[in-house]
Residue, then its C-alpha position, 0 to 999 in steps of 0.5 A: m489517533t492516526v493510523a498508516l497502513m502499508w502496502e507493500a508488493r514485489a512485482v514480477e522480473g521487470r512487471g515492475e512500472a505495471l505493478l506500479a500503474w496497477a497499484r496508482r489505478q487502485e482507488l479506496p471507496v474511501r479517501p484517506l487522509r494521505r496516500e503515499t506510492f513508493r518504488a524499491p530495487q527488486d521491483r517492489v512497489l510501497v504504497v501507505t495511507w494515513w487515517d484518522a481511525a481508531y488503530d482496530a478500525d474496518l479501514p480500506e485496503l489495497p487488493e492482491p495485485g493479479g498473481e501475473l503482476v507479484t512473484r508474493a502475496v502483499h504484504r501488510w502492516r498497520f502503525e500507530s501514529l506517533g508524531s513527527d520529531 
């Protein structure tokens, strides 16, 4: 099964590039099948990692950034891949 972990944070106004750089520097102790980083308006950063694992497997996730970078706690979601259409 393929599981996708989504990590999304919103930067303090004007700190979007710093948050993006911070997220890109974060290394996981195990390499995922795939990792993609996105940005969106309002200085939001999204990181999606894909894993060959059970849905409820204990998988490494990006940590919370320091409070000087974000306006709120990180949002995290876990999805099971159903394949491409």
